[in-house]
C-alpha positions as CSV (number, residue, x, y, z in Angstrom):
1,M,175.7,68.3,129.5
2,N,178.1,68.3,126.5
3,L,178.4,65.0,124.6
4,R,181.3,65.0,122.7
5,Q,182.9,62.4,120.0
6,C,186.1,63.1,118.3
7,V,187.1,61.0,114.9
8,Y,190.8,60.2,114.3
9,S,192.5,58.9,110.9
10,Y,195.5,56.5,110.5
11,G,197.1,54.5,107.6
12,E,199.4,55.1,104.8
13,R,197.4,57.4,103.0
14,G,196.3,59.3,106.2
15,F,192.5,58.0,105.8
16,D,193.0,54.5,105.4
17,D,191.4,53.6,108.8
18,H,189.3,55.4,111.7
19,F,188.6,55.4,115.1
20,T,186.0,57.4,117.0
21,T,186.7,58.4,121.0
22,V,183.7,59.4,123.4
23,A,185.5,59.2,126.2
24,P,189.7,59.9,127.4
25,T,191.8,57.0,126.2
26,T,194.8,58.3,127.2
27,R,195.8,60.5,130.5
28,D,198.5,62.8,128.4
29,G,195.5,64.3,126.5
30,R,196.4,63.0,122.8
31,F,192.9,61.6,122.1
32,A,190.7,63.6,125.0
33,T,187.2,64.0,124.5
34,G,184.1,63.2,126.8
35,T,181.2,64.5,128.4
36,K,180.9,68.0,130.2
37,L,178.6,69.4,132.6
38,S,178.5,72.9,132.0
39,D,175.7,75.8,131.6
40,T,176.6,76.6,128.3
41,A,176.3,74.6,125.3
42,D,179.2,73.6,123.3
43,T,179.3,74.9,119.4
44,A,182.4,72.6,118.8
45,P,184.2,69.6,120.2
46,T,187.5,69.5,121.8
47,C,189.4,67.0,120.6
48,G,193.2,65.8,121.5
49,R,195.9,66.2,119.1
50,G,196.6,62.6,118.3
51,D,199.9,61.1,118.3
52,G,201.7,62.2,114.8
53,N,200.2,58.6,113.4
54,V,196.8,59.0,114.2
55,N,195.6,62.7,113.3
56,P,192.0,64.0,114.3
57,I,189.6,64.7,111.6
58,P,187.4,68.3,112.9
59,L,184.6,67.3,109.9
60,L,183.7,64.3,111.4
61,S,184.1,65.2,115.0
62,G,181.2,66.7,116.7
63,T,179.3,68.1,119.9
64,K,175.8,67.7,121.2
65,A,174.3,69.6,124.0
66,L,171.6,68.2,126.1
67,S,169.3,70.0,128.4
68,R,169.2,69.2,131.9
69,T,165.4,69.5,131.8
């Protein structure tokens, strides 16, 4: 199981405020993230693109693979 966390920023200077998603928050994929069941561990998170005013911060986003056993 792969747990994903995506961090986004917004504000006048681009990094004024942050928010974190661990579950999808919109149906259109702008803030996509969440848990994925797979036999292969993720090495990087798959984050949504944001919406132009709110942008992903790849350095602060991450994934953690958990064993099923």
